[in-house]
N, C-alpha and C positions, 0 to 999 in steps of 0.2 A: 505493500500498501504505501509505503515511505519508502521507498528504495534509495538509497543514500545517504539519508539522514540521520543525524546524531541522535541520541536518544533524547538529550534536551530540544533539539530542533524539532524531533515530532512531537516532544510532549507541547511546544510552543503552539504545533497547527496545530495541534485536537484543541487548541482552544477556539481557535477560528470556527472548529467545527459544533465545538460546543456553544456558542453566542451564535451565530446564525440561525440556531435552529428560532431562536426569540424574533430576530431579524424577521424570517421570513414569513412570522406569524404575524407580525408587527404590518409588512406590508400585504396580508391578502387576507387573515380573516379578522384581525382584531379590528381593522376598521367597519368588516359585515356586523359583526358582535354590537360594534356601536353605535352602528345605525340602525339596528335593529330595536336596541334600547331606545333612542333618541326621537326616530321619525314617527309622530304618531297626531294624531286629533284633543288624546288623552292631556290633563291638564300636566304642565312640567313637561310636554314632550314640543320637538319644534320641528320644522320640513326641509326636507335634504338639502338645499341649498344651504341653510344653517349652519345644519349637520356636517355638513362638507369644509364649511370656514372656521367652526369650532373645533374642527380635528386639527384643522391645518396649522388654526389659533395654539393651542396645546402643543406641538410639535415646535412652534416656535419659540415657547415658555422654556420647553426643554433644553433646547439649543443654548438659547441665553444662558440659561442658569450652568448648565456645562461649561459653557463659555468662561464665567467667570469665576466657579473656583477649580477649574483644569489648572491651571499656571499654580497655585496656591499648593495643589495638594503631590504636582509635579517634583515642586521643588522641593517640598519635603519628604517625595516617596526616592528622591535622589540619596540622602542619606543613607550608611551603610544598614544595610539589612530593613529598611524601612519598606523598602517595594514590593515585595510578599505579603508585609501586612495588610499594606492599604488596597491590594489586586485582592487578596480573599476576602476582605469584608466587603468591599463593593460588590463581589459575585456573589456575598453570601446575602444581602441585603436586596439585590437586584431579582436573585430566586427567590425570595419569602415574598417578596412583590408581587412576582409574577403568578407565584401561585393564587396570593389572596384576590388577584385581580378577576378569578374565576369565579368568584362567591359573589363578585358586584351586581346589585338589582335596580339600580336606578342607574341613567346614564351620565349624571355630575359623579357619582362617585366611581364610575369606570373609568370614566378621563383623568380623575386626581388620582388613581391608584395607579394607572396606566403611567402619568408623567413619574411619578415620583422612580416606580419600577423603571422606567427607558431612561432614568437620571443616573440612577447606577450603575448601569447595565453601560453608559456613554460613557462613565469615570472607569470602570474596569478595562476599557479598552484605552484609555489613555496612558496606564500603565503595564498593559499587556503590547501597547504598540512600541516604548520605550525598552521593552525589554528583548527586543531585536537586536541592541548591540549586544549583551548578554549571551545570548547561545549560540549564533554564529559570528562568522569573519564576514569584511567587510565586501570581498568576492563574492560570497554567497548571498549577500541579503537580497540581491532580485527576486534570485530563485527561489530562495526559502519564503520572502514575500510572500511571492505569487501562489505556492504553493500552499498558505493556509487559506486564499482565496477560495482556492481553487476544491479545495476539499471540503473546506468549509461549504460551500454549494451543494455538493452531493449530500455529506452527510446531514444538513438541515432539513431533507428530503423525508428521513427517514421516522422523525417525531411528527414533521408537518401531515404525513398520510397516514398517522394516527388520530390528530386531528383531525384531518380534512375527513375519515371516514364515521368521527364521534359526531361532527358537523350532520354531517349526511343521514346519520339513524337520527338527529336529535328533529327530523324534516325541516333542516336546512334548504335542500331543494324544491321537494316535494313533501306534502305533509302525510302522502301514505306510507312512504318509506320512516317513521318515524317510530321508533321504539323506546324513545325514552324523552322528557322533556327537552327542550334549548338549554336550557340553566344545567342540566347537566353536560350536555355537549359540551359549553364552553369551560365548564370544569374540567372535564376531560382533557380539552384540549388544551388550557395553560397549564394544569399539572404533568404532564407527558412534557411537554418542553422544557417546563422549569426543572424536573428531575434528569433529563437529558445533559442540560446545559450544567449541570452541577458533576453529574457524573464524571463524563467528558473533559471538565476541567480539573478533576483531580490529578492526573501525570503530572500539570505543570509546577500545581501548589507543590509537590513532592518533590522534583525533580528540578526547580529554577532553583539558580543561585545568581545573585547579584553582584557581579564581577567589577564592573567600575562604578563605583560613586564616589562621593566626595564627605570626608569628614565632619561632624556635626562639630560645633562651637558651643560653649555657653550659651545663650542667650539667642540661639540661633533662628528659634522658631521665629521672633520678633522680629526678624531680620530678612525675612522672607522677600515681603513687599519693596523691601529695597532692593535686593534682590533678582527680584525681577524686572522692577525698575532699570536696572542696570543692563538687565539682558537685551530688554527690549531698544532702550537706546543705541547698547552696541549694534545688535541688528541692524535699525534702521539707518545708524550714521556709518556704521564701519565696515559689517558684512554686507553688501551690496546682493550679492548671489543669492543668501538666505534670503533676505528682506524681498527682491523683486520674487521669489519663488513662492513666498505664503501669501502675498498678492496674486500670482498665476492661481494657485490652490486656493484661494478663499473665493475665487471668482467661478474658474471652471467645476469644483467641487460641488459648492451651491446647487449648480443642477444635477447633479449626480444623486445627491441627497434628496433633494426635493422631490425629483422622479421617481425614487425607490418608497418613497416615504406615503407617497400616491397613487401610486399606480391604481389599486383599486379603486378608487375615488375615481381615476377618470374613465376607467370599464363603464360606472354606477351611474354617471353623470351620463354617458350616452345612450345608459339603458341596455346594454350589454348580460346574455346572461351570465349570473353569477358564475355557474360551474366553468362555463369557457373560459371567462376570466382566472378562474385558481390551473385551468388546467394546461392553460398558457403559460403563466409564472413559474408551475412546477417544469415547466418543458424550459423555460428561461435559466432555473437554476445548473440544468444538462448543459446547457449552452455555455453559460458561465464557468463552468465545470472547465469546459476546452476549452473557451477562449483565453483562461487565465493558464492552461498550461502550455498552450503557445506561444504567448507571451513569455512566459519560464523561460519556454528552449532560447527562445529570439533575442531573450536579455542576456545570454551568453556569446553571442555574435556581436549584438549591437549596442548602444550607447539607450541610459535611460531615457534621455531628453527625447530623442525620436521618435520613441516607439510611446510615449504619454504624449506627444502631438499626434501622431496617431489616433489615438483613444480621444481625444478633443475633439479634433474632425470629424469621428466616428459617431459622436453626443451631439454635434450641431444637428448633421445630417439628417439625428432620429427627431430633435425637434422641429426643424422643420416641416418632416414630414406629417407630426402630430396637427396638423389645419387640415389635416386631409384626410383623417380619420374618421370614418362612420360605421363602420361594421366591424365583425369579430375578426372575420380573417385580416382586415389592417390594423386592430389591433394587435394579433398573433403576429405580423410582422413589425411592429415597433419593438414587441419582446422580444423578438428575436435580435432586432437590432440593439439591443439594449444587454444584452444577455454578452452581444462577442467581448464588449468593451468595460462591462461594469466592475466587474472584478481585476481586469489590469490594471484598471487608470487607478485605481486606489492601492494594489498593490506596489506597483513602482512607485508612485508617489510617496509613499511610505518609506519602502525602504532608497528612495532616494536622498528623501529628508533627513534618515540616517544617518548616511555617506558628509554631510557637510554642514552636519551639528559636532560640537565637543561629549566624544561618549560618557564623562563623568558625569554631564549634566541633561543625559537623554530626559529623565522624568519632565524635568525643568522647561527645556525647549518642547517635549514633546506635547506639554501642558499648553504652551504658544501656541503650537501646529494644530492642536485641538478649539484655540478660539477660532481658529481663520475656516477650522473644518467644521465641527458642530456647532461650531458658533456662527459659521455663516450659512448655513443652511435655511436659519429663519426668511432670508431675504425670499428665497424661491418661493419658500411656505406665505408669506407674507404674499406674495406678487398673488399666487394662486388664490388664496382669501380673499383681495381685494379685488381683485377683476369676479370673483361669485357673488358679493357683496355688491356692487356694480352691475348684477344680470349679465356678466359677461360669459361668453363659451370655455369649458374645457380644453379646447384644442387653441386658442389665442393665448390662453394663461399658460401651458407648455412652450409654445413655439415662441415666445416672450424671453424665457430662459435660454433659446438660443444667443441672445444678448451675453450672458455670463460665459459662456462657452469661445464665444470668440474675442472676448478681450483677453481670456485665462491665456489662447492661446499666443497672443501678442507679448505680457509680460514674461512666458514663460521662456519666449525664443530671447528674452532681452536678459532674462536671468542667467541663460547659458552661455551668452555673447560675455555677460559679466564672468563668470565661474573662466571660461576659455582664459580672457584678458588677465586674469591672476595669477 
C-alpha cells in the first residue's frame, strides 16, 4: 500500500486517510442533513436559499477563527515535545464533536456543533502539516505529501460508504427504503466517521517524534505574539519568495476550499438528484487518488512550481465551465475536473512551503500558512453567500472564483522568479 515509505512516513500518510473521512462527510452528507433540519415552513425553519447562505456563513466563521488561533498554537507547538500534545488534543476534541453532531435535533444546534468540530479538525491539520519536516527529507516532501492526499481520498471512501448506506436505509433517497429513522441514519454516519478518524490516527500519535524544535525559555508563552509579529515582519520585508507565495496561495486555495465546502450546495441549487451528486462525488475521490499519484511521480522529474501552475489553470477552467452547468452530466464533468487537480494543488503547495521555511519553526510558519489557507476560504464562501442573498445563481457564484485562480497564477510566477534571483 505504501511501498517505499518509512514507518514514520506511513504513519503521517495515514492521518490523511483518517481526517479525509470527515472532509468527505463535510462536502457530501453534512450539508444534506443540515438542509433536512433547516428547510421547512414550521417555526424556526428557513427556505433553501437562506439555508445555503447560513451554511456558507458558518464556514466563514470557522475559517476566521482557525486563522486567528493557528499561528499562536503553531508557535507554542514548535517548543520541544509540544507538537504531539497539541495535535492529539485537537484530534480528540474534533472526534468527540463529530460524534455529538450526530445527535443534534435542530439546525441551529447542528451548525453550532459542526462549527466547533471543524475548528478542532482544522487546528489538527495545522500541527499535522508542520510535522512533514520531521517525518521525511526535503527531497521526498513532494512525494510523501502527494501520497497523503492520494490515499486520503481512497481511504475516506470506506467510512463514507457506511454513512451513505445508513443515509439510504433511513429513507434519504426513497421513503420506501426506510429501515430506521433519519435521526439514527445521521447518528451512524457521524459515529462511523469519527471512529475511523481516531483509529487511523493512532499510528501517528504512537510513532511521531519531533526532531525540529526551538527551546522554550522562561516566559516564552507570553512572548508568542511578539514572536509571531517579528516572523510576519521578516516575511513581509525580507523573504519575498515566501511573501509572494503566501499571497498566491491565499488567492488560489480560496477557490479550492470553497468548491470543496460547497459542492453539494451547487448540485442542490440546480435541483440535481441527490443520489447522482453523491455517486459522482465518490467517483471524484477515485479520480483525485489517481491525479495525486500522477503528480507525485511528476514531482520526481519536474520542479514543484510549474506543477502547481498546471493545477491552477485546471481549476480556472473548472470555474468558467460552471457557467454552463445545467444537469447531472454537466455536474459529473465538473466533478471530474476538480478531482484531477484537487489533491495535487494542496499537496504540492504544502510540500513547497515546507521547503522554503525554517524547519525548526515549522509549526509557527504553518500557523501563518493557515491564515492564508483556511483563513482565505472565507472569501469564496462569502462570495457565494452574497450572490445567493442577492438572488443570483450558483453558476455565477462559482464562476467568480476564477478571478482568485487567475491572480494566484500571477503571484506564484512572481514568487518563483524571486526564488530564482536569491
